[in-house]
DSSP file (Angstrom, degrees, kcal/mol; ACC not computed):
  #  RESIDUE AA STRUCTURE BP1 BP2  ACC     N-H-->O    O-->H-N    N-H-->O    O-->H-N    TCO  KAPPA ALPHA  PHI   PSI    X-CA   Y-CA   Z-CA
    1    1 A X              0   0    0      0, 0.0     2,-0.2     0, 0.0     0, 0.0   0.000 360.0 360.0 360.0 133.1   39.9   -9.9   32.4
    2    2 A X        -     0   0    0     91,-0.0     2,-0.4    95,-0.0    96,-0.0  -0.473 360.0-162.0 -79.6 151.5   37.4  -11.9   34.5
    3    3 A X        -     0   0    0     -2,-0.2     2,-0.5    96,-0.1    96,-0.3  -0.988  13.5-138.3-132.9 145.4   35.5  -14.7   33.0
    4    4 A X        -     0   0    0     -2,-0.4     2,-0.5    94,-0.1    96,-0.2  -0.905  21.5-153.0-102.9 127.9   32.4  -16.4   34.2
    5    5 A X  E     -a  100   0A   0     94,-1.3    96,-2.0    -2,-0.5     2,-0.4  -0.877   0.8-148.7-108.0 128.6   32.5  -20.2   33.9
    6    6 A X  E     -a  101   0A   0     -2,-0.5     2,-0.4    94,-0.2    96,-0.2  -0.778   8.5-163.5 -93.6 137.5   29.4  -22.3   33.5
    7    7 A X  E     -a  102   0A   0     94,-3.1    96,-1.9    -2,-0.4     2,-0.4  -0.979  13.5-138.7-118.2 133.6   29.3  -25.8   34.8
    8    8 A X  E     -ab 103  38A   0     29,-0.8    31,-3.3    28,-0.7     2,-0.5  -0.748  14.9-126.5 -94.5 138.9   26.7  -28.2   33.6
    9    9 A X  E     - b   0  39A   0     94,-1.7     2,-0.2    -2,-0.4    99,-0.2  -0.704  28.4-117.0 -83.8 128.5   25.0  -30.5   36.1
   10   10 A X    >   -     0   0    0     29,-1.8     3,-1.8    -2,-0.5    -1,-0.1  -0.473  15.7-138.4 -67.6 128.4   25.2  -34.1   35.0
   11   11 A X  T 3  S+     0   0    0      1,-0.3    -1,-0.1    -2,-0.2    -2,-0.0   0.758  98.9  59.4 -61.0 -27.3   21.7  -35.5   34.4
   12   12 A X  T 3  S+     0   0    0      1,-0.1     2,-1.8     2,-0.1     3,-0.4   0.486  75.9 101.9 -82.8  -1.5   22.4  -38.8   36.1
   13   13 A X    <   +     0   0    0     -3,-1.8     9,-0.1     1,-0.2    -1,-0.1  -0.538  39.0 121.6 -85.9  76.9   23.3  -37.2   39.4
   14   14 A X        +     0   0    0     -2,-1.8     2,-0.3     2,-0.1    -1,-0.2   0.512  39.6  97.4-116.9  -7.6   20.1  -37.9   41.3
   15   15 A X  S    S-     0   0    0     -3,-0.4     2,-0.4     1,-0.1     7,-0.2  -0.621  75.2-117.8 -84.9 144.2   21.2  -39.9   44.3
   16   16 A X        +     0   0    0     -2,-0.3     2,-0.3     6,-0.1    -2,-0.1  -0.666  49.3 142.0 -84.6 128.7   21.6  -38.0   47.6
   17   17 A X    >   -     0   0    0     -2,-0.4     3,-1.9     3,-0.0     6,-0.2  -0.957  62.7 -96.1-155.1 166.0   25.1  -38.0   49.1
   18   18 A X  T 3  S+     0   0    0     -2,-0.3    -2,-0.0     1,-0.3    23,-0.0   0.726 122.5  38.5 -62.7 -22.4   27.2  -35.4   50.9
   19   19 A X  T 3  S+     0   0    0      5,-0.1    23,-2.6    24,-0.1    -1,-0.3   0.219  82.0 125.7-114.3  16.6   29.0  -34.3   47.8
   20   20 A X  B X   -G   41   0B   0     -3,-1.9     3,-2.3    21,-0.2     4,-0.3  -0.573  64.5-130.7 -73.0 134.6   26.2  -34.5   45.3
   21   21 A X  G >  S+     0   0    0     19,-2.5     3,-0.9     1,-0.3    -1,-0.1   0.738 106.4  63.6 -61.4 -22.2   25.9  -31.2   43.5
   22   22 A X  G 3  S+     0   0    0     18,-0.3    -1,-0.3     1,-0.2    -6,-0.1   0.603 102.3  51.2 -75.7 -10.0   22.1  -31.2   44.1
   23   23 A X  G <  S+     0   0    0     -3,-2.3    -1,-0.2    -6,-0.2    -2,-0.2   0.348  78.9 129.3-106.9   4.1   22.9  -31.0   47.9
   24   24 A X    <   -     0   0    0     -3,-0.9     2,-0.3    -4,-0.3    -5,-0.1  -0.292  38.3-163.9 -64.4 145.2   25.3  -28.0   47.9
   25   25 A X    >   -     0   0    0     92,-0.0     3,-2.0    30,-0.0    30,-0.3  -0.912  31.3 -84.8-129.0 155.4   24.5  -25.2   50.3
   26   26 A X  T 3  S+     0   0    0     -2,-0.3    30,-0.2     1,-0.3     3,-0.1  -0.335 115.2  26.8 -56.9 135.0   25.6  -21.6   50.7
   27   27 A X  T 3  S+     0   0    0     28,-3.2    -1,-0.3     1,-0.3     2,-0.2   0.283  88.4 129.4  93.1  -9.6   28.9  -21.4   52.6
   28   28 A X    <   -     0   0    0     -3,-2.0    27,-2.8    27,-0.1    -1,-0.3  -0.552  44.5-151.1 -78.4 145.3   30.1  -24.9   51.6
   29   29 A X  E     +DC  45  54A   0     16,-0.7    16,-2.5    25,-0.2     2,-0.3  -0.877  19.7 167.8-115.1 148.1   33.6  -25.2   50.1
   30   30 A X  E     -DC  44  53A   0     23,-1.9    23,-2.3    -2,-0.3    22,-0.6  -0.983  30.4-111.3-154.6 162.2   34.9  -27.8   47.7
   31   31 A X  E     -D   43   0A   0     12,-1.9    12,-0.6    -2,-0.3    20,-0.0  -0.583  49.3 -81.2 -94.4 159.7   37.7  -28.6   45.3
   32   32 A X        -     0   0    0     -2,-0.2    -1,-0.1    10,-0.1     4,-0.1  -0.267  45.2-123.8 -58.3 139.7   37.6  -28.6   41.6
   33   33 A X        -     0   0    0      2,-0.1     9,-0.1     1,-0.1    -1,-0.1  -0.316  30.2-101.4 -73.8 169.9   36.2  -31.7   40.0
   34   34 A X  S    S+     0   0    0      1,-0.2     2,-0.3    -2,-0.1    -1,-0.1   0.842 106.8  18.1 -61.2 -34.1   38.2  -33.7   37.4
   35   35 A X        -     0   0    0      3,-0.1    -1,-0.2     1,-0.1    -2,-0.1  -0.990  57.1-155.4-139.5 145.4   36.3  -32.1   34.6
   36   36 A X  S    S+     0   0    0     -2,-0.3   -28,-0.7     1,-0.1     3,-0.2   0.342  77.6  91.0 -99.2   5.0   34.0  -29.1   34.3
   37   37 A X  S    S-     0   0    0      1,-0.3   -29,-0.8   -30,-0.1     2,-0.4   0.983 108.3  -5.7 -64.0 -57.5   32.1  -30.4   31.4
   38   38 A X  E    S-b    8   0A   0    -31,-0.1     2,-0.5   -28,-0.0    -1,-0.3  -0.990  74.1-157.8-139.4 131.2   29.4  -32.0   33.5
   39   39 A X  E     +b    9   0A   0    -31,-3.3   -29,-1.8    -2,-0.4   -26,-0.1  -0.934  25.8 157.5-118.8 126.9   29.6  -32.2   37.2
   40   40 A X  S    S+     0   0    0     -2,-0.5   -19,-2.5     1,-0.4   -18,-0.3   0.734  71.2  17.6-109.4 -41.8   27.7  -34.7   39.4
   41   41 A X  B     -G   20   0B   0    -21,-0.2    -1,-0.4   -20,-0.1     2,-0.3  -0.947  60.0-165.5-134.9 152.0   29.8  -34.8   42.6
   42   42 A X        -     0   0    0    -23,-2.6     2,-1.0    -2,-0.3   -10,-0.1  -0.946  32.3-106.9-134.4 157.3   32.4  -32.5   44.2
   43   43 A X  E     -D   31   0A   0    -12,-0.6   -12,-1.9    -2,-0.3     2,-0.3  -0.748  35.8-150.0 -87.1 102.5   34.8  -33.0   47.1
   44   44 A X  E     +D   30   0A   0     -2,-1.0     2,-0.3   -14,-0.2   -14,-0.3  -0.550  21.0 179.4 -72.7 133.7   33.4  -31.0   50.0
   45   45 A X  E     -D   29   0A   0    -16,-2.5   -16,-0.7    -2,-0.3     2,-0.2  -0.932  37.6 -92.8-131.9 157.4   36.1  -29.6   52.3
   46   46 A X    >   -     0   0    0     -2,-0.3     3,-2.0     1,-0.1    84,-0.1  -0.509  35.7-128.6 -65.9 135.4   36.1  -27.6   55.5
   47   47 A X  T 3  S+     0   0    0      1,-0.3    83,-3.2    -2,-0.2    -1,-0.1   0.687 106.3  67.1 -64.7 -16.9   36.5  -23.9   54.5
   48   48 A X  T 3  S+     0   0    0     81,-0.2    -1,-0.3    82,-0.1     2,-0.2   0.702  93.6  73.0 -75.2 -16.8   39.4  -23.5   56.9
   49   49 A X  S <  S-     0   0    0     -3,-2.0    81,-0.4     1,-0.1    79,-0.1  -0.627 106.8 -84.4 -90.3 153.5   41.4  -25.9   54.7
   50   50 A X        +     0   0    0     -2,-0.2     2,-0.3    79,-0.1    79,-0.2  -0.349  63.0 165.6 -56.9 135.4   42.8  -24.8   51.3
   51   51 A X  B     -H  128   0C   0     77,-2.3    77,-3.7    -4,-0.1   -20,-0.2  -0.946  42.4-133.4-150.1 166.2   40.0  -25.2   48.7
   52   52 A X  S    S+     0   0    0    -22,-0.6    70,-0.5    -2,-0.3     2,-0.3   0.785  81.1  22.4 -93.5 -31.9   39.2  -24.1   45.2
   53   53 A X  E     -C   30   0A   0    -23,-2.3   -23,-1.9    68,-0.1     2,-0.3  -0.928  50.7-161.1-142.5 155.9   35.6  -23.0   45.4
   54   54 A X  E     -CE  29 120A   0     66,-1.7    66,-3.2    -2,-0.3     2,-0.4  -0.987  24.7-127.9-140.1 131.8   32.9  -21.7   47.8
   55   55 A X  E     + E   0 119A   0    -27,-2.8   -28,-3.2    -2,-0.3    64,-0.3  -0.647  33.2 167.8 -75.4 126.3   29.1  -21.7   47.2
   56   56 A X  E     +     0   0A   0     62,-2.6     2,-0.3    -2,-0.4    63,-0.2   0.533  57.3  13.1-120.2  -8.6   27.8  -18.2   47.8
   57   57 A X  E     - E   0 118A   0     61,-1.1    61,-3.1   -32,-0.1     2,-0.4  -0.953  51.2-164.1-165.0 146.4   24.2  -18.1   46.5
   58   58 A X  E     + E   0 117A   0     -2,-0.3     2,-0.3    59,-0.2    59,-0.2  -0.993  20.8 157.0-129.6 139.3   21.5  -20.5   45.3
   59   59 A X  E     - E   0 116A   0     57,-1.8    57,-3.6    -2,-0.4     2,-0.4  -0.986  33.0-119.3-156.8 160.3   18.4  -19.5   43.4
   60   60 A X  E     - E   0 115A   0     -2,-0.3     2,-0.3    55,-0.2    55,-0.2  -0.804  20.2-129.6-103.5 142.3   15.8  -21.1   41.1
   61   61 A X        -     0   0    0     53,-2.7    11,-0.0    -2,-0.4    15,-0.0  -0.654  48.3 -84.7 -81.4 145.1   15.1  -20.2   37.5
   62   62 A X        -     0   0    0     -2,-0.3    -1,-0.1     1,-0.1     0, 0.0  -0.164  50.5-107.0 -54.3 141.7   11.4  -19.6   36.8
   63   63 A X  S    S+     0   0    0     -3,-0.1     2,-0.3     3,-0.1    -1,-0.1  -0.146  71.4  85.7 -65.7 163.8    9.4  -22.7   36.0
   64   64 A X  S    S-     0   0    0      0, 0.0     3,-0.1     0, 0.0     2,-0.1  -0.887  84.8 -22.7 136.2-165.4    8.2  -23.4   32.5
   65   65 A X  S    S-     0   0    0     -2,-0.3     2,-0.1     1,-0.1    45,-0.0  -0.413  87.1 -78.1 -74.0 155.6    9.6  -25.1   29.5
   66   66 A X        -     0   0    0      1,-0.2    -1,-0.1    40,-0.1     3,-0.1  -0.331  40.7-152.0 -56.6 123.0   13.4  -25.3   29.3
   67   67 A X        -     0   0    0      1,-0.2     4,-0.3    -3,-0.1    -1,-0.2   0.548  45.0 -98.6 -79.5  -5.8   14.5  -21.8   28.1
   68   68 A X     >  -     0   0    0      1,-0.1     4,-2.4     2,-0.1    -1,-0.2  -0.068  34.3 -81.4 102.5 154.1   17.7  -23.1   26.4
   69   69 A X  H  > S+     0   0    0      1,-0.2     4,-2.5     2,-0.2     5,-0.2   0.870 125.8  51.8 -59.4 -41.0   21.3  -23.1   27.4
   70   70 A X  H  > S+     0   0    0      2,-0.2     4,-2.5     1,-0.2    -1,-0.2   0.933 111.7  45.6 -64.4 -46.1   22.0  -19.5   26.5
   71   71 A X  H  > S+     0   0    0     -4,-0.3     4,-2.4     2,-0.2    -1,-0.2   0.891 112.4  51.4 -64.7 -40.1   19.0  -18.2   28.5
   72   72 A X  H  X S+     0   0    0     -4,-2.4     4,-2.2     2,-0.2    -2,-0.2   0.926 111.6  47.5 -62.4 -44.8   19.9  -20.4   31.5
   73   73 A X  H  X S+     0   0    0     -4,-2.5     4,-2.6     2,-0.2    -2,-0.2   0.903 111.0  50.8 -63.6 -42.0   23.5  -19.1   31.4
   74   74 A X  H  X S+     0   0    0     -4,-2.5     4,-2.4     1,-0.2    -1,-0.2   0.909 111.0  48.8 -62.6 -41.8   22.4  -15.5   31.1
   75   75 A X  H  X S+     0   0    0     -4,-2.4     4,-2.7     2,-0.2     5,-0.2   0.889 111.5  50.6 -63.8 -39.1   20.0  -15.9   34.1
   76   76 A X  H  X S+     0   0    0     -4,-2.2     4,-2.8     2,-0.2     5,-0.3   0.935 110.8  47.1 -65.0 -47.3   22.9  -17.5   36.1
   77   77 A X  H  X S+     0   0    0     -4,-2.6     4,-2.7     2,-0.2     5,-0.3   0.947 115.6  45.7 -59.4 -49.5   25.3  -14.7   35.4
   78   78 A X  H  X S+     0   0    0     -4,-2.4     4,-1.7     1,-0.2    -2,-0.2   0.931 116.3  44.6 -60.7 -48.0   22.7  -12.0   36.3
   79   79 A X  H  X S+     0   0    0     -4,-2.7     4,-0.6    -5,-0.2    -1,-0.2   0.884 116.4  45.2 -66.8 -39.5   21.6  -13.8   39.5
   80   80 A X  H >X S+     0   0    0     -4,-2.8     3,-1.0    -5,-0.2     4,-0.9   0.927 112.4  49.7 -71.6 -45.1   25.1  -14.6   40.7
   81   81 A X  H >X S+     0   0    0     -4,-2.7     4,-0.6    -5,-0.3     3,-0.6   0.860 104.0  60.9 -62.6 -34.0   26.6  -11.2   40.0
   82   82 A X  H 3< S+     0   0    0     -4,-1.7     4,-0.3    -5,-0.3    -1,-0.3   0.768 111.8  38.7 -63.3 -24.9   23.7   -9.5   41.8
   83   83 A X  H <X S+     0   0    0     -3,-1.0     4,-1.6    -4,-0.6    -1,-0.2   0.531  93.3  88.3-102.2  -8.7   24.6  -11.3   45.0
   84   84 A X  H <X S+     0   0    0     -4,-0.9     4,-2.9    -3,-0.6     3,-0.5   0.945  87.5  46.2 -57.9 -57.0   28.4  -11.1   44.7
   85   85 A X  H  X S+     0   0    0     -4,-0.6     4,-2.7     1,-0.2     5,-0.4   0.892 112.3  51.2 -57.1 -44.2   29.0   -7.8   46.4
   86   86 A X  H  4 S+     0   0    0     -4,-0.3    -1,-0.2     1,-0.2    -2,-0.2   0.831 116.4  39.8 -65.1 -32.9   26.8   -8.6   49.4
   87   87 A X  H  < S+     0   0    0     -4,-1.6    47,-3.2    -3,-0.5    48,-0.2   0.923 124.8  34.5 -81.7 -47.3   28.4  -11.9   50.1
   88   88 A X  H  < S-     0   0    0     -4,-2.9    48,-3.2    45,-0.3    49,-0.2   0.826  97.4-131.0 -80.0 -32.7   32.1  -10.9   49.5
   89   89 A X  S  < S+     0   0    0     -4,-2.7     2,-0.3    -5,-0.4    -3,-0.1   0.677  79.5  79.2  87.2  18.4   31.8   -7.4   50.8
   90   90 A X  S    S-     0   0    0     -5,-0.4    -1,-0.3    -6,-0.3    -2,-0.2  -0.979  89.2 -95.6-153.3 146.9   33.6   -5.9   47.8
   91   91 A X    >>  -     0   0    0     -2,-0.3     4,-1.0     1,-0.1     3,-0.9  -0.339  34.9-117.5 -68.5 151.0   32.4   -5.1   44.3
   92   92 A X  G >4 S+     0   0    0      1,-0.3     3,-0.7     2,-0.2    -1,-0.1   0.867 110.8  55.3 -55.1 -44.9   33.0   -7.7   41.7
   93   93 A X  G 34 S+     0   0    0      1,-0.2    -1,-0.3     3,-0.0    -2,-0.0   0.784 112.1  43.6 -64.6 -27.8   35.3   -5.5   39.5
   94   94 A X  G <4 S+     0   0    0     -3,-0.9    -1,-0.2     2,-0.0    -2,-0.2   0.584  97.0  96.8 -91.8 -12.2   37.6   -4.9   42.4
   95   95 A X    <<  -     0   0    0     -4,-1.0    42,-0.0    -3,-0.7    41,-0.0  -0.410  67.4-143.4 -83.7 152.8   37.8   -8.4   43.7
   96   96 A X  S    S+     0   0    0     41,-2.9    27,-3.4    -2,-0.1    28,-0.3   0.396  81.6  92.1 -86.4  -0.1   40.4  -11.1   43.1
   97   97 A X  E     - F   0 122A   0     25,-0.2     2,-0.3    26,-0.1    25,-0.2  -0.671  57.1-170.8 -95.2 150.8   37.5  -13.5   43.2
   98   98 A X  E     - F   0 121A   0     23,-3.1    23,-1.8    -2,-0.3     2,-0.4  -0.778  16.3-119.9-127.9 175.2   35.5  -14.6   40.1
   99   99 A X  E     + F   0 120A   0    -96,-0.3   -94,-1.3    -2,-0.3     2,-0.3  -0.889  24.8 170.1-121.6 152.0   32.3  -16.6   39.7
  100  100 A X  E     -aF   5 119A   0     19,-2.1    19,-2.9    -2,-0.4     2,-0.3  -0.885  18.7-155.8-139.7 172.7   31.3  -19.8   38.1
  101  101 A X  E     -aF   6 118A   0    -96,-2.0   -94,-3.1    -2,-0.3     2,-0.5  -0.995  18.7-129.2-152.9 154.8   28.0  -21.6   38.4
  102  102 A X  E     -aF   7 117A   0     15,-2.1    15,-2.2    -2,-0.3     2,-0.3  -0.914  35.8-177.5-102.1 133.3   26.2  -24.9   38.1
  103  103 A X  E     -a    8   0A   0    -96,-1.9   -94,-1.7    -2,-0.5    13,-0.1  -0.909  29.8 -95.7-131.4 157.2   23.1  -24.8   36.0
  104  104 A X        -     0   0    0     -2,-0.3     2,-0.2   -96,-0.1   -94,-0.1  -0.382  33.7-146.0 -66.6 149.1   20.3  -27.2   35.0
  105  105 A X     >  -     0   0    0    -96,-0.2     4,-2.6    -2,-0.1     5,-0.2  -0.597  34.3 -98.8-101.4 172.7   20.6  -29.0   31.7
  106  106 A X  H  > S+     0   0    0     -2,-0.2     4,-1.5     1,-0.2   -40,-0.1   0.857 126.2  51.9 -60.9 -32.4   17.7  -29.8   29.5
  107  107 A X  H  4 S+     0   0    0      2,-0.2     4,-0.5     1,-0.2    -1,-0.2   0.932 112.9  41.0 -70.3 -46.2   17.8  -33.3   30.9
  108  108 A X  H >4>S+     0   0    0    -99,-0.2     5,-2.5     1,-0.2     3,-0.8   0.828 109.5  61.6 -72.4 -29.2   17.8  -32.2   34.6
  109  109 A X  H ><5S+     0   0    0     -4,-2.6     3,-2.2     1,-0.3    -1,-0.2   0.916  98.9  55.3 -59.3 -43.3   15.2  -29.6   33.8
  110  110 A X  T 3<5S+     0   0    0     -4,-1.5    -1,-0.3     1,-0.3    -2,-0.2   0.699 105.1  54.5 -65.5 -17.3   12.8  -32.4   32.7
  111  111 A X  T < 5S-     0   0    0     -3,-0.8    -1,-0.3    -4,-0.5    -2,-0.2   0.317 130.8 -94.6 -94.4   6.1   13.4  -33.9   36.2
  112  112 A X  T < 5S+     0   0    0     -3,-2.2     2,-0.4     1,-0.3    -3,-0.2   0.477  73.2 150.3  98.4   3.0   12.4  -30.6   37.9
  113  113 A X      < +     0   0    0     -5,-2.5    -1,-0.3     1,-0.2    -2,-0.1  -0.578   3.2 147.6 -74.2 122.8   15.8  -29.1   38.4
  114  114 A X        +     0   0    0     -2,-0.4   -53,-2.7   -11,-0.0     2,-0.2   0.322  33.0 122.1-128.3  -0.4   15.7  -25.3   38.3
  115  115 A X  E     -E   60   0A   0    -55,-0.2     2,-0.5   -12,-0.1   -55,-0.2  -0.460  43.0-160.9 -81.8 136.3   18.5  -24.4   40.7
  116  116 A X  E     -E   59   0A   0    -57,-3.6   -57,-1.8    -2,-0.2     2,-0.6  -0.948   8.9-154.2-106.8 131.5   21.5  -22.3   39.9
  117  117 A X  E     -EF  58 102A   0    -15,-2.2   -15,-2.1    -2,-0.5     2,-0.4  -0.940   8.5-151.6-108.8 115.5   24.5  -22.7   42.3
  118  118 A X  E     -EF  57 101A   0    -61,-3.1   -62,-2.6    -2,-0.6   -61,-1.1  -0.752  17.0-169.4 -91.5 131.6   26.7  -19.6   42.4
  119  119 A X  E     -EF  55 100A   0    -19,-2.9   -19,-2.1    -2,-0.4     2,-0.3  -0.955  13.6-147.8-129.8 137.2   30.4  -20.4   43.2
  120  120 A X  E     +EF  54  99A   0    -66,-3.2   -66,-1.7    -2,-0.4     2,-0.3  -0.776  23.2 163.3 -98.2 147.0   33.4  -18.2   44.0
  121  121 A X  E     - F   0  98A   0    -23,-1.8   -23,-3.1    -2,-0.3     2,-0.3  -0.966  44.9 -86.7-153.2 163.0   37.0  -19.0   43.1
  122  122 A X  E >   - F   0  97A   0      4,-0.6     3,-2.5   -70,-0.5   -25,-0.2  -0.551  32.6-130.9 -75.6 134.6   40.2  -17.1   42.9
  123  123 A X  T 3  S+     0   0    0    -27,-3.4    -1,-0.1     1,-0.3   -26,-0.1   0.810 110.2  44.4 -54.4 -34.2   40.8  -15.4   39.6
  124  124 A X  T 3  S-     0   0    0    -28,-0.3    -1,-0.3     2,-0.0     3,-0.1   0.180 118.6-110.5 -96.8  17.0   44.3  -16.8   39.3
  125  125 A X    <   +     0   0    0     -3,-2.5     2,-0.2     1,-0.2    -2,-0.1   0.746  66.0 153.9  59.2  26.9   43.1  -20.3   40.4
  126  126 A X        -     0   0    0      1,-0.1    -4,-0.6   -74,-0.0    -1,-0.2  -0.528  52.5 -95.6 -77.4 152.8   44.9  -19.9   43.7
  127  127 A X        -     0   0    0     -2,-0.2     2,-0.3    -3,-0.1   -75,-0.2  -0.408  35.9-136.4 -66.8 144.0   43.6  -21.9   46.7
  128  128 A X  B     -H   51   0C   0    -77,-3.7   -77,-2.3   -79,-0.1     2,-0.4  -0.747  13.8-161.8 -95.7 149.3   41.2  -20.1   49.0
  129  129 A X        +     0   0    0     -2,-0.3   -81,-0.2   -79,-0.2   -79,-0.1  -0.989  57.9   4.0-134.0 127.3   41.5  -20.4   52.8
  130  130 A X  S    S-     0   0    0    -83,-3.2     2,-0.1    -2,-0.4   -82,-0.1  -0.075 103.8 -49.5  85.5 166.3   38.7  -19.5   55.1
  131  131 A X        -     0   0    0      1,-0.1    -2,-0.1     2,-0.1  -103,-0.0  -0.452  38.5-146.7 -71.4 145.8   35.2  -18.4   54.0
  132  132 A X    >   +     0   0    0     -2,-0.1     3,-2.0     2,-0.1     4,-0.4   0.489  62.3 120.2 -88.7  -5.5   35.0  -15.6   51.5
  133  133 A X  T 3  S-     0   0    0      1,-0.3   -45,-0.3     2,-0.1   -46,-0.1  -0.465  94.5  -7.1 -63.9 120.2   31.9  -14.3   53.1
  134  134 A X  T 3  S+     0   0    0    -47,-3.2    -1,-0.3    -2,-0.3   -46,-0.2   0.606  97.8 126.8  70.6  13.0   32.6  -10.7   54.1
  135  135 A X    <   -     0   0    0     -3,-2.0   -46,-0.2   -48,-0.2    -2,-0.1   0.738  56.2-150.1 -75.7 -23.9   36.3  -11.2   53.2
  136  136 A X              0   0    0    -48,-3.2   -47,-0.1    -4,-0.4   -45,-0.1   0.847 360.0 360.0  54.3  38.3   36.4   -8.1   51.0
  137  137 A X              0   0    0     -5,-0.2   -41,-2.9   -49,-0.2    -1,-0.1   0.405 360.0 360.0-105.2 360.0   39.1   -9.7   48.8
């Protein structure tokens, strides 16, 4: 059974650096952080090297007051799943890939953070090699 994992963005992660979660872009690959509780930085790696994760979609949640953790997670799941098939080239249910996402917290929301980062990883936590875009795996 697949599971969707939510990752919370650490509120203190506001400085720009190459591995800051606020700077992630579609197609970037990175390895798992030490903890998935709150994530500020990740180790960016070339996608041709073995890696744990790949960013496959970015989108913003509608502006307004913070909708709550549950609503943010529901929006993330819906938005990420809607883009999965088009990026991977295979439907989610048939794929060996699963999704997780980085979402705003109430603290980062108050700083203007609305971005959801959709991330692919192997369902069995095996390393990925190469981009998963169009891979149909």
